[in-house]
C-alpha positions, 0 to 999 in steps of 0.5 A, spaced: 533 839 558 528 843 563 534 846 568 533 853 569 528 856 574 528 863 573 523 867 577 522 876 576 522 878 583 526 876 589 524 870 595 519 873 600 520 867 603 524 860 606 520 856 600 520 862 594 528 863 595 533 858 591 537 852 594 545 851 594 549 845 597 555 841 596 552 836 601 554 838 607 554 846 606 548 849 604 545 854 602 539 858 601 539 865 596 533 870 597 536 874 592 533 881 596 536 888 593 537 892 599 538 886 604 540 880 602 539 874 606 543 868 605 541 862 609 546 858 610 545 850 613 552 844 615 549 837 616 553 835 623 548 841 627 545 837 631 541 838 638 545 832 642 551 828 643 551 821 642 548 815 648 541 813 648 537 813 653 532 806 654 526 806 657 525 801 664 521 796 663 521 796 657 523 791 654 517 787 659 511 792 657 514 788 650 512 782 653 506 784 656 503 787 650 504 782 645 501 777 650 495 782 650 494 783 643 494 776 642 489 775 647 485 781 642 485 786 648 488 792 642 488 798 646 490 794 653 495 794 649 497 801 645 496 803 652 501 799 656 505 801 649 504 808 650 505 808 658 511 804 659 515 801 652 515 809 649 521 814 649 525 821 649 523 825 643 531 825 639 535 830 637 534 836 632 537 838 625 539 845 627 541 851 622 547 854 622 546 862 621 544 867 616 549 872 612 545 879 610 549 884 605 546 891 606 547 896 601 547 903 603 543 908 600 539 902 597 532 906 594 529 899 594 527 901 587 528 897 581 527 894 574 529 889 570 530 883 575 532 876 574 533 872 579 535 864 576 538 857 579 541 854 574 541 846 576 547 844 570 551 848 574 548 849 581 550 857 580 544 862 582 545 868 579 541 875 580 542 881 576 537 887 576 538 895 576 537 900 581 537 908 582 541 907 574 546 902 577 546 895 573 547 889 579 549 882 578 551 877 583 554 870 583 553 865 588 555 857 589 557 852 593 563 849 593 564 842 594 572 841 591 573 847 595 568 845 601 565 852 600 560 857 600 562 863 594 558 869 593 561 875 587 557 882 587 559 886 581 556 893 579 557 899 574 558 904 579 561 904 585 557 903 592 558 900 600 555 894 603 554 892 610 556 885 613 552 882 618 551 875 621 548 871 626 549 863 628 546 857 632 544 856 639 550 860 644 553 863 639 557 870 638 560 875 631 565 879 631 569 883 625 576 883 624 580 887 618 576 884 611 573 879 615 567 876 619 566 870 624 561 867 627 561 861 632 555 857 635 553 852 639 547 846 639 544 845 644 545 840 648 537 837 649 530 841 645 524 839 645 520 838 640 515 843 636 509 838 637 511 836 645 508 843 647 509 841 655 516 842 655 519 847 651 525 847 656 532 848 651 540 845 655 546 847 654 551 843 657 557 845 653 558 837 649 553 839 644 555 841 637 560 847 636 561 850 629 566 856 627 564 860 621 569 865 618 567 870 612 572 874 609 572 879 604 576 881 597 574 887 594 577 893 589 575 899 595 576 899 601 574 895 608 573 897 615 569 893 621 566 894 626 565 889 633 559 885 629 560 887 622 564 888 616 563 896 612 565 894 604 566 901 602 566 904 594 567 897 590 564 895 583 566 888 585 566 884 591 568 877 592 565 874 599 568 868 602 565 862 607 567 856 609 565 853 616 568 847 621 564 843 626 566 840 632 562 833 629 567 827 630 562 821 628 555 819 631 558 815 637 565 821 639 562 827 643 563 832 638 570 835 641 574 836 635 576 844 633 573 849 630 576 854 629 583 854 628 582 849 622 577 853 619 582 859 619 586 854 615 582 852 611 580 859 610 587 862 608 587 857 603 582 859 600 583 865 601 589 864 596 585 861 590 581 866 586 574 865 584 575 864 577 579 857 579 573 857 585 568 856 581 571 852 574 574 847 580 566 847 582 562 845 576 568 841 573 566 837 579 557 839 579 557 837 571 559 831 569 553 828 576 547 833 573 549 831 566 550 823 566 542 825 564 539 827 559 532 828 558 527 831 553 520 828 555 518 833 548 514 839 551 514 847 549 519 850 552 517 856 556 521 863 557 515 865 563 518 866 571 518 859 574 513 860 580 508 863 574 509 856 571 507 853 577 501 857 579 498 856 572 492 851 571 495 848 565 502 844 568 505 841 561 510 836 559 517 841 561 513 843 567 515 835 569 521 835 566 525 841 569 520 837 575 524 832 574 531 835 573 531 839 579 530 833 584 535 831 581 539 836 582 536 836 589 542 829 591 548 831 587 546 839 592 544 834 599 548 828 599 555 826 596 560 822 599 564 824 606 556 828 608 550 825 612 544 822 610 539 828 607 534 829 612 526 831 612 528 837 609 535 834 605 541 840 609 536 845 608 532 849 616 532 856 618 528 854 623 531 853 631 524 848 632 524 845 625 518 841 623 519 835 626 526 836 629 528 835 621 531 828 623 530 822 620 523 820 619 525 812 617 518 809 616 518 812 610 520 819 609 528 818 608 527 812 605 524 815 599 530 821 599 533 814 596 530 812 591 532 816 584 539 815 587 541 810 584 536 809 578 538 816 576 546 813 576 549 816 582 551 811 587 556 815 589 551 819 591 548 813 596 554 813 600 551 817 606 545 812 605 549 807 607 553 810 612 546 812 617 545 804 615 551 803 618 550 806 624 544 804 625 546 797 625 551 799 631 546 802 636 540 798 634 545 791 638 543 794 644 535 797 643 534 790 641 536 787 647 534 793 651 527 793 649 526 786 646 531 781 649 532 779 641 539 778 637 541 782 631 540 790 630 533 793 631 530 802 630 524 804 629 522 810 625 526 815 627 534 817 627 538 823 627 546 824 626 547 819 633 545 814 630 539 813 636 535 807 635 530 808 640 522 808 639 521 815 641 513 818 643 514 820 650 508 816 653 504 822 649 496 820 648 496 815 642 505 815 640 505 807 639 501 808 632 509 811 631 513 810 636 512 803 636 514 800 629 521 797 630 521 796 622 525 801 619 533 797 620 529 791 615 526 798 609 534 800 611 537 793 608 533 793 602 537 799 601 543 795 601 540 790 597 539 796 592 545 797 592 549 791 589 543 789 584 545 797 581 553 797 582 554 788 581 560 791 587 561 783 590 566 785 595 560 791 598 556 786 599 560 781 601 563 785 607 557 791 608 551 789 607 549 782 608 552 782 615 548 787 616 542 784 612 543 778 617 544 782 624 537 784 621 534 778 620 536 776 626 532 781 630 525 779 627 527 771 628 527 772 635 521 775 635 516 772 631 512 768 632 507 762 630 501 763 630 496 759 626 501 756 620 505 764 619 511 767 622 508 774 624 512 780 628 505 781 633 505 786 636 504 791 630 502 798 627 503 800 620 505 807 620 501 812 622 493 808 621 489 806 626 482 802 625 476 802 630 475 796 634 469 796 639 469 804 638 476 806 640 482 808 635 486 801 634 494 802 632 496 796 635 493 789 632 495 781 630 500 783 625 499 788 619 500 787 611 507 791 612 510 788 618 510 782 613 512 784 607 518 788 610 520 781 613 518 777 607 523 782 602 529 782 608 529 775 608 528 774 601 534 778 599 538 775 603 536 769 600 539 771 594 546 775 597 547 768 600 547 764 594 552 769 590 556 769 595 556 761 596 553 761 604 550 756 606 548 756 614 544 754 619 541 762 618 540 762 611 537 754 612 532 757 617 529 764 613 528 759 606 524 754 612 521 760 615 520 765 608 514 760 604 510 763 610 512 770 612 508 774 606 500 774 608 496 778 603 489 779 604 483 782 599 478 786 602 470 786 600 471 792 597 477 788 593 482 792 596 489 789 600 488 789 607 492 794 610 491 789 618 490 781 620 482 783 619 478 788 614 477 793 620 473 799 619 479 805 617 480 812 622 482 814 615 480 811 608 485 817 605 491 816 610 496 819 607 501 812 607 499 806 603 503 803 607 501 797 606 503 798 598 510 796 601 510 789 597 509 793 591 514 798 591 518 799 593 519 791 595 516 789 587 514 782 591 506 784 588 507 786 580 502 786 575 505 780 571 507 774 577 500 776 581 495 780 577 490 778 583 495 782 589 496 788 583 489 789 582 488 790 589 493 795 590 490 798 585 484 798 590 486 800 595 490 807 591 483 808 588 479 808 594 485 812 598 484 818 592 490 821 589 490 828 593 494 827 600 501 831 603 507 832 597 511 826 599 504 820 599 503 823 592 510 821 590 509 814 593 502 814 589 507 816 581 510 811 583 506 805 585 502 807 580 507 807 575 508 799 577 501 798 576 503 800 569 498 805 568 502 812 566 497 817 565 494 816 572 502 817 574 502 822 571 496 826 573 498 825 579 504 828 577 501 835 576 497 833 582 503 834 585 505 841 582 499 844 584 501 851 587 502 852 596 502 859 598 508 859 604 504 864 607 498 859 607 496 855 614 499 849 614 495 843 615 499 837 615 495 831 613 493 834 606 494 840 601 501 837 599 504 840 592 509 845 591 512 851 593 514 857 587 521 855 588 520 848 587 521 845 593 515 839 596 510 842 601 508 837 606 506 841 607 511 845 610 517 844 606 519 836 606 525 834 600 522 827 600 516 829 596 522 832 590 525 825 590 519 821 590 516 823 584 523 823 580 523 815 582 516 815 579 518 818 573 524 814 572 519 809 573 514 811 567 521 809 562 524 803 567 522 798 570 527 793 573 522 788 576 521 780 575 528 780 573 526 783 567 529 792 565 522 794 563 522 799 556 517 804 557 513 801 561 508 807 563 509 812 558 503 817 558 499 819 553 501 826 553 509 824 552 508 821 546 515 824 543 521 824 548 528 822 550 532 820 556 539 818 557 544 815 561 539 811 566 541 805 570 538 799 571 539 793 575 545 790 572 550 795 573 547 796 565 546 804 563 539 806 559 537 811 553 530 811 550 529 814 545 521 814 543 516 818 537 508 816 537 509 813 543 513 808 540 520 805 542 525 808 536 531 807 540 534 804 545 542 803 547 545 799 553 552 798 554 555 795 560 561 795 564 560 787 565 560 780 560 551 779 563 545 776 560 539 781 560 531 781 559 528 786 555 522 787 555 519 792 550 511 792 550 510 786 554 514 782 549 520 778 552 527 780 549 534 775 552 540 779 548 549 778 550 551 784 553 559 785 552 563 789 556 563 796 554 559 794 547 554 799 546 548 795 545 543 797 540 535 796 539 532 800 533 
């Protein structure tokens, strides 16, 4: 199984460093020989504090824009929303700080260098020879002990200086054997894409952090004001832990930080390194090893960056990309942590790209596409907690901005679950800011959690009530238009059309908007049937559902994105929002709706393959759903195009993969890593049309292989082996007796599964 990233030189940039994490604490290891750098993150270090800023007169602006839209005055409606509906930017994800380990007297001339990330063990190792001395290092981030650990070994005594820095208003001091870092996040910070105001405001109420570094060694330690001196040592253990003042999305961050951090460090320091490491391995290895892979490719000992740079993208590199994505899930989303943001938990910037927050018009959702199918339901919990918070704050937004019942959220969220539309009155901001569909999309994750786990208590107590509140919003704002129930005005993130010579982003309705409502209503009816619920809301949804989904085919055979066939602003746009109904919703399928599926294919042909990294990840899923494994795999190889971190950022195209296998939007966005994992999984297994489809999109280049441990809907574990592009062995096992329809090579087979008994097809 491909599970090793290896390099023969230190990292020169963030996109070459190696990521470690336990869901909350993140570390990027550079592996430098002169001054080692470890950049650090904590998932609750964000700007801001609880509370939403509501735009005065927003409801009146919405109602005016709706009236203008129905009159066909799209540009005027768009300008109305831009000027009077959009509001302040949300908050930014910050970094924690950096640790620097400088070896005194280093010549900088090294040989026999090796830097490895072992995905199975979540462990980075570095080894090299410098000045005739052999050096070995280990790094990991422990979930059981909630700490970062570093072990330094050398064949002869050497000396180090340990220093650090911290976020925002900060201080770094040293004491006997310890380094102390403290910082405070700003109460307000403008994003790097709004150059009109770059003010950074501190008011004492921002999230605060205390971090402690403690050293154990076989030599001696001394300290000066802001540094630890570690002298004449061959064996050094560095312990790092941190505490923040964050409590919850709706509470001021007033939790004490220093004394809890000191208490944690005192307990940690009494535990031997080998015991901490053993507990770490016992935690992460079973999660990673739930899935076993062999995509049939040749093994390679070449450094990972050289493999990515090569024009030959073999199936073993695809397998490594797949397992790296699974690794990132485990490293960035664990029970008790926050949901993964645009960069997972790894960010080194004060002004992070797009504030490194939650962009929920595709990106955050894509982060969680592979989690359930890759049999990691506990890693789905942070997303569920985010949705819970959004369903609370979104009630205020629904009432203030729309005069509506239920809850709503727009295209951005943050640590504080702000749900208001952003844009800050920037020209053309409605193309992303006026989009009130994320609350409906997020509910898909709740229903899928039930589908994969069959946790009926979760469906009844968490998922269904939130889904109902989301539906109440859409029922409140829907209007009857030519016999259809539509949301108007509507946008299709983040594309536009040209009408009367003007670029327009808001029209009468869009395919994506209607698809999300159709999907939500369908899942509510399915849930109500499971739970035995029949009330007036269910009856209303059942009555309106047949007139919600609207799908039109254009003159080129493509699925139309807007209510009419307008000239597109960008025919190669990175978003393929109108294909939501195919994936993730599964409303359009090759079997049930072949004409619409063909229109989706035409849309993808027109859009083209090359785009941003995450866009290509989405297209892998879509081509897999079209049962075209070769085209899906072609997209995987295109996504593996090497991107130089020093290259000029293009933002809207030029995506690929950095040397450390991080996805390049560019810049780094983690959603592409997760999206491609979901897409590759769907080459082997799809849950669609009420069936479990085996090898539905197997590429020709993967003639022989296996993948074991996938999870299908119905809480069914699936092991698949194939030879000469044909299924050779299938194993299914479930803890719940049930009947399942298995589709192999297009042929359905209904089978009865007994609880905890392996069912085999050969």
